[in-house]
FIDO-879909 format. One line per field, with one value per residue (C-alpha): residue number from 0; residue in three letters; x, y negated, z negated. Coordinates in Angstrom, 2 decimals, m for minus. Layout:
k	(NUM,...);
r	(ala,...);
x	(X,...);
y	(Y,...);
z	(Z,...);
END
This chain:
k	(0,1,2,3,4,5,6,7,8,9,10,11,12,13,14,15,16,17,18,19,20,21,22,23,24,25,26,27,28,29,30,31,32,33,34,35,36,37,38,39,40,41,42,43,44,45,46,47,48,49,50,51,52,53,54,55,56,57,58,59,60,61,62,63,64,65,66,67,68,69,70,71,72,73,74,75,76,77,78,79,80,81,82,83,84,85,86,87,88,89,90,91,92,93,94,95,96,97,98,99,100,101,102,103,104,105,106,107,108,109,110,111,112,113,114,115,116,117,118,119,120,121,122,123,124,125,126,127,128,129,130,131,132,133,134,135,136,137,138,139,140,141,142,143,144,145,146,147,148,149,150,151,152,153,154,155,156,157,158,159,160,161,162,163,164,165,166,167,168,169,170,171,172,173,174,175,176,177,178,179,180,181,182,183,184,185,186,187,188,189,190,191,192,193,194,195,196,197,198,199,200,201,202,203,204,205,206,207,208,209,210,211,212,213,214,215,216,217,218,219,220,221,222,223,224,225,226,227,228,229,230,231,232,233,234,235,236,237,238,239,240,241,242,243,244,245,246,247,248,249,250,251,252,253,254,255,256,257,258,259,260,261,262,263,264,265,266,267,268,269,270,271,272,273,274,275,276,277,278,279,280,281,282,283,284,285,286,287,288,289,290,291,292,293,294,295,296,297,298,299,300,301,302,303,304,305,306,307,308,309,310,311,312,313,314,315,316,317,318,319,320,321,322,323,324,325,326,327,328,329,330,331,332,333,334,335,336,337,338,339,340,341,342,343,344,345,346,347,348,349,350,351,352,353,354,355,356,357,358,359,360,361,362,363,364,365,366,367,368,369,370,371,372,373,374,375,376,377,378,379,380,381,382,383,384,385,386,387,388,389,390,391,392,393,394);
r	(met,glu,lys,lys,ser,val,thr,phe,ile,ile,phe,gly,ile,thr,gly,asp,leu,ala,arg,gln,lys,ile,ile,pro,ala,phe,phe,glu,leu,his,ala,lys,lys,leu,phe,pro,cys,lys,trp,glu,val,ile,gly,phe,leu,arg,lys,asn,trp,lys,arg,ser,asp,phe,asp,lys,phe,ile,thr,glu,thr,ile,asp,ala,phe,ala,lys,thr,glu,ser,lys,lys,thr,thr,gln,glu,phe,leu,gln,his,phe,asp,phe,phe,val,gly,asp,ile,asn,asp,thr,ala,ser,his,glu,gly,leu,ser,arg,leu,leu,gln,lys,arg,asp,ser,glu,ser,gly,ser,lys,ala,arg,lys,met,phe,phe,leu,ser,val,pro,pro,ser,phe,tyr,lys,thr,thr,ile,ala,tyr,ile,arg,asp,cys,his,phe,met,ser,gly,glu,asp,arg,ile,leu,ile,glu,lys,pro,phe,gly,arg,ser,leu,lys,glu,ala,gln,glu,leu,asn,val,leu,leu,ser,gly,phe,val,thr,glu,asn,gln,val,leu,arg,ile,asp,his,tyr,thr,ala,lys,asp,ala,met,gln,asn,ile,ala,ser,ala,val,leu,pro,gln,asn,lys,lys,leu,leu,gly,ile,asp,ala,arg,ile,ile,glu,ser,gln,thr,val,gly,lys,arg,gly,ala,phe,tyr,asp,ser,leu,gly,ala,phe,leu,asp,val,gly,gln,asn,his,thr,leu,gln,met,leu,ala,thr,val,met,gly,lys,ile,thr,gly,glu,thr,lys,leu,gln,ile,phe,arg,lys,leu,tyr,ser,ala,lys,glu,val,val,ile,ala,gln,tyr,asp,ser,tyr,leu,lys,glu,ala,gly,val,asn,pro,gln,ser,gln,thr,glu,thr,tyr,phe,lys,ala,arg,phe,val,ser,lys,gly,lys,thr,phe,ala,asn,val,pro,leu,phe,leu,glu,ala,gly,lys,gly,phe,arg,lys,ser,asp,ala,glu,val,val,ile,asn,tyr,gln,asn,leu,pro,pro,ile,arg,phe,asp,phe,asn,gln,arg,lys,glu,gly,ser,leu,thr,ser,his,ala,lys,leu,leu,leu,ser,ala,val,ser,gly,asp,ser,ser,leu,phe,val,ser,tyr,glu,glu,ala,arg,glu,glu,trp,arg,ile,ala,glu,glu,val,ile,gln,thr,leu,arg,arg,ala,pro,leu,lys,leu,tyr,ala,lys,gly,lys,gln,ser,his,lys,tyr,leu);
x	(78.63,75.23,74.01,71.79,68.07,65.51,61.96,60.32,57.69,55.32,53.29,50.71,51.26,47.54,48.74,49.17,52.73,53.41,51.06,52.95,56.32,57.88,55.90,56.78,60.01,60.66,58.85,61.78,64.57,62.81,62.27,65.88,66.87,69.25,67.90,72.13,70.10,66.75,63.73,60.35,57.41,55.27,52.05,50.40,47.07,44.13,41.32,40.19,41.57,41.80,45.38,43.23,42.71,45.89,47.20,44.45,46.13,49.57,48.48,46.84,49.27,52.15,50.49,51.21,55.28,54.53,53.75,56.91,57.79,56.93,53.44,56.19,58.23,55.15,53.57,57.55,57.30,53.95,55.26,58.00,54.58,52.62,50.09,49.75,45.93,46.06,45.47,49.06,46.69,45.90,48.07,47.35,48.21,51.73,51.61,50.24,53.01,55.87,54.75,54.73,58.09,59.61,57.71,59.35,62.76,61.93,60.95,64.04,66.49,68.35,66.84,66.44,67.09,64.22,63.41,60.45,58.85,56.52,54.78,52.19,51.13,53.34,50.23,51.31,54.87,54.51,51.95,53.72,56.99,56.02,53.94,57.76,59.19,56.30,56.79,60.88,61.39,64.73,67.92,71.36,70.62,67.47,66.02,63.72,62.43,60.97,59.03,59.54,58.27,59.81,57.32,55.47,57.30,60.53,59.08,57.36,60.39,62.42,60.10,60.40,63.95,63.74,60.96,63.23,66.62,64.80,65.24,67.76,70.25,70.68,72.69,69.18,66.89,66.67,64.65,63.81,63.39,63.43,64.92,68.23,68.24,67.65,69.97,70.94,72.12,74.94,75.24,75.88,78.89,80.50,79.65,82.61,81.56,83.26,85.71,86.61,83.36,80.69,78.20,74.21,71.90,70.76,67.24,65.86,62.19,59.59,56.67,53.92,51.74,49.27,47.14,46.43,44.28,43.46,45.26,43.29,42.61,46.16,47.46,44.99,46.77,49.70,50.20,53.13,55.46,55.23,54.62,57.79,59.35,60.16,62.69,62.53,64.38,65.62,67.74,68.37,69.35,71.66,73.19,74.67,75.58,78.32,79.45,80.40,81.77,82.83,80.68,78.49,74.58,74.40,76.87,75.22,71.85,72.93,74.24,70.75,67.85,64.86,65.10,61.12,60.37,57.46,55.42,52.24,49.25,46.66,45.25,41.30,40.12,41.79,38.77,37.00,39.18,38.08,38.55,39.60,38.31,35.83,37.17,40.93,43.93,46.42,48.71,49.31,52.56,55.02,58.80,60.55,64.08,67.10,70.13,73.37,75.77,78.54,81.39,80.59,77.14,77.36,74.60,73.81,69.87,69.25,65.52,63.16,59.78,57.05,53.71,51.18,48.94,51.07,51.54,54.66,56.50,60.09,62.29,65.75,68.80,69.71,72.93,73.58,76.78,77.53,78.36,77.89,74.43,73.09,73.69,70.77,70.36,67.45,65.93,63.24,65.71,67.27,69.96,68.50,68.89,68.95,66.85,64.08,64.92,63.31,64.81,68.12,67.09,66.03,69.17,70.76,69.13,69.93,73.61,73.79,74.60,73.50,74.87,70.89,69.55,68.44,70.13,68.52,70.92,69.34,66.20,66.18,67.84,65.17,62.77,64.26,64.27,60.87,59.38,61.14,59.41,55.48,55.87,56.31,54.33,51.24,51.36,51.14,48.15,47.23,47.10,45.09,46.33,44.70,45.24,47.19,47.53,50.10,53.88,55.27,57.53,54.75,54.29);
y	(36.34,35.44,35.68,38.41,37.04,36.84,37.96,36.25,38.38,36.15,37.40,34.90,32.21,30.42,29.88,26.62,27.06,27.82,25.56,22.39,23.75,26.66,26.09,22.73,23.28,25.82,22.90,20.47,22.92,23.59,20.02,19.40,22.49,23.66,27.25,29.26,32.29,33.07,33.15,34.15,34.20,36.83,36.12,38.36,38.34,39.50,37.07,39.03,35.87,35.11,33.90,30.99,30.64,31.12,28.45,26.47,26.92,26.52,23.26,21.64,22.44,20.87,17.85,15.23,16.35,16.45,12.85,11.62,14.77,15.36,17.65,19.36,20.63,21.31,23.63,25.34,25.50,28.01,30.48,31.07,32.13,35.28,37.28,40.38,40.99,43.86,45.00,45.42,47.94,50.45,52.85,52.61,48.24,49.61,51.90,48.82,46.44,48.72,49.75,45.39,44.77,48.08,46.91,43.52,45.22,47.12,44.00,41.88,44.84,44.77,44.75,41.67,41.01,41.34,38.23,39.25,36.16,36.84,33.49,34.94,34.61,36.62,39.13,40.27,40.58,44.70,44.92,43.76,44.59,48.47,47.71,46.86,49.86,52.39,51.29,51.81,49.03,47.49,48.24,46.34,43.45,42.50,40.37,39.97,35.86,36.18,32.77,31.72,32.87,35.76,37.36,36.81,37.72,39.15,42.57,42.06,40.79,44.11,45.79,44.27,44.29,48.19,48.31,46.65,48.13,51.39,50.76,47.58,46.30,42.84,40.81,41.91,39.56,36.25,34.45,31.18,27.93,25.27,22.77,24.50,23.04,19.51,16.99,16.12,19.38,18.37,15.49,16.97,18.97,16.05,13.71,12.45,12.83,10.42,12.59,12.74,10.91,11.69,13.35,12.70,14.52,16.03,15.70,17.34,16.24,17.01,14.27,13.80,10.84,13.85,15.92,19.81,18.83,22.35,24.02,24.18,27.71,29.08,26.38,26.74,30.47,29.11,25.50,23.36,24.73,28.51,26.24,24.01,24.38,28.59,27.59,24.33,22.28,24.78,25.41,21.31,21.42,24.42,23.01,19.71,21.89,23.81,20.76,19.56,22.49,24.18,27.34,28.95,28.55,32.31,31.72,28.53,30.57,33.16,30.65,28.69,29.10,27.87,25.28,26.00,22.07,22.13,19.11,19.99,18.12,17.57,14.84,13.84,14.80,18.43,20.71,18.75,20.17,22.45,25.95,24.67,26.77,24.47,25.62,25.44,25.00,25.35,21.94,20.01,18.89,19.81,19.01,21.36,21.22,23.66,24.65,26.27,28.60,26.71,24.85,21.66,21.27,22.16,19.64,18.40,18.09,19.47,18.97,20.18,17.83,18.10,17.10,16.08,12.80,10.34,6.72,7.03,10.13,11.39,13.77,13.67,15.10,12.32,12.45,10.57,9.49,7.16,3.73,4.00,3.64,6.80,8.93,10.31,12.56,11.97,15.43,12.84,10.99,13.04,11.35,9.90,12.73,15.47,18.71,19.77,21.92,24.81,24.61,24.52,27.33,28.95,28.23,29.90,33.01,33.42,32.40,35.00,32.32,33.53,30.30,28.23,31.38,32.88,35.99,38.69,38.42,34.52,35.25,37.31,35.10,32.58,34.58,35.53,31.78,31.06,34.03,32.04,28.77,30.40,32.11,28.59,26.80,28.88,27.77,24.15,21.51,20.34,16.75,14.71,11.56,9.49,10.28,7.76,5.14,6.58,7.05,10.18,7.91,7.85,11.01);
z	(101.13,99.94,96.74,95.77,95.85,93.15,92.26,89.31,87.97,85.71,83.30,81.63,85.43,84.89,81.23,79.68,79.92,83.06,84.36,82.01,82.27,84.23,87.29,87.45,87.29,90.09,92.34,90.41,91.39,94.85,95.63,94.45,96.90,93.81,93.55,94.83,95.89,97.88,95.55,94.76,92.92,91.75,89.09,87.47,87.36,85.96,87.71,90.78,92.94,96.81,98.54,99.16,95.11,93.84,96.78,95.08,91.84,92.02,94.52,91.47,88.85,90.63,92.18,89.58,91.02,93.70,94.52,95.47,98.23,101.56,102.18,103.84,100.54,99.16,101.56,101.86,98.28,98.45,100.45,97.92,96.03,95.69,93.34,92.01,90.24,87.56,83.90,81.59,80.36,83.16,84.30,88.23,87.84,87.19,90.28,92.01,91.24,91.67,95.00,95.98,94.57,96.40,100.20,99.43,98.92,101.99,104.03,102.95,103.38,100.30,96.18,95.01,91.35,88.73,86.19,84.45,82.43,79.80,79.75,77.33,73.68,71.12,70.28,74.12,73.87,72.85,75.51,78.52,77.55,77.51,80.80,82.11,80.54,81.44,85.24,85.21,87.10,84.79,86.46,85.23,87.07,86.21,82.96,80.65,79.68,76.54,75.53,72.16,69.30,69.44,67.82,64.52,61.56,61.06,61.22,64.34,65.46,64.65,66.07,69.73,69.49,68.83,71.85,74.23,73.05,74.03,78.06,77.92,76.84,74.27,77.40,79.51,77.82,77.56,74.65,75.30,73.26,75.20,73.28,73.30,76.84,75.62,76.85,73.13,72.55,75.64,72.99,69.90,71.81,73.21,69.73,68.05,64.23,61.07,59.16,55.89,55.15,52.66,54.21,51.83,54.19,57.81,59.38,61.72,63.17,65.97,65.18,67.75,68.71,70.50,68.81,69.15,72.11,74.00,72.09,69.17,68.65,69.41,67.08,64.23,64.52,63.24,61.75,62.57,60.82,62.93,66.08,65.82,62.68,62.93,66.05,67.51,64.44,63.28,66.53,66.04,62.72,63.25,66.31,64.59,61.01,63.87,64.85,61.87,60.92,64.06,63.22,65.90,64.56,63.66,61.08,60.07,60.01,57.49,54.91,55.31,52.77,51.96,48.90,47.91,48.66,51.02,51.95,53.74,55.62,57.79,59.75,59.29,62.01,62.62,61.62,64.30,67.26,69.55,68.43,65.37,62.36,60.13,57.00,58.20,55.69,58.68,58.06,61.33,59.53,57.15,55.56,53.84,52.18,52.57,50.92,53.02,51.09,53.06,51.32,53.80,52.73,48.62,47.36,51.06,51.26,54.74,56.27,58.83,59.83,62.25,62.74,65.22,65.08,63.70,65.28,67.54,68.54,67.63,68.09,66.69,64.08,61.73,60.17,57.29,55.78,52.61,53.35,57.13,59.51,60.08,63.54,65.58,68.05,70.54,71.86,73.75,75.53,79.01,81.34,84.44,87.32,85.00,84.99,82.73,80.01,82.11,85.18,83.52,81.83,85.28,86.95,84.06,84.30,87.60,87.39,84.46,82.23,78.36,76.47,76.29,75.38,71.61,70.74,68.62,65.14,65.74,65.96,63.18,61.05,62.08,60.75,57.86,56.55,57.94,55.65,53.08,53.49,54.36,50.79,49.89,52.28,51.57,47.93,48.92,48.31,51.52,52.14,54.21,56.86,59.35,62.92,64.30,62.08,59.73,59.98,59.04,56.45,54.19,53.66);
END
């Protein structure tokens, strides 16, 4: 029996995240013939494009990934994509998208499962979710995929959850943190760690040689901690702590608290980046210490660290034991032939596996922990470091 077809409706399909991660992930699965069912993507656009404009955009987006594939593969890929020009604030747009989806189902002879993918900034989450709700699109098999961060504060995360719970169930909401799908997470799960050895500390860090690039305005509204500290590094740390104790990430989060010790810094040319406020005090680097109420980690230093514009890149969790070499889990390393994180997440969404996604309870605890850090971070003096010349270990 053929599995039910799936239609992805991507809000923000022309944005940076969709171009760099999401559309290439679809191409990866298509080229490797890994989709388990019929699928299509409808890109939600505000631009008044023609089909030729949209095809050009998709082709240019996958150009670097399609060089090793045949032209036939690329052409077949384009046939899976369509677009809808609309405005999420316009009632007529609601009705137009609804008619398009109904037409698609009618032409195929069956109702496809819908995956509404929010690849938009957090400031658009409420409006986009309300749009989906007001169009009465959702049925029990449909899902809403939301990229990180889930809101911009604990209060907003709670408001988003109330909005969502008014018309969908928790298992219909798939909150994305693509670090949960990294190969390193599987490496951690299968690792054999030392027993009866004194634990000296755990460090989770994402250090990048690249700068903010074209994300200047967006990054300046967040800073290093909200960009990757509140989500990616917390997930990395909690996963390793859970491996040590056998507890779930949620159990780990509930015992984790800020130690109110934070270092923040900014690379020396940050204020000259396009879109950045010339007087900005936004940090491009942070390091924060945490404590756990769990017995295993009593008096064990736990650190999160992240930054841009350094001499080299590292994304790793390091566990330090007494009288043993450090144990490292490299989050930049991929096994040969392994799928990218977003490709894994797309397959998980289609298969109904929610294990790689972040629950609301986890997201709420992440924000509770983050807001404790933010209070300290705002009072910390901002240091400067030379772009591309320093190691993060000097800070």
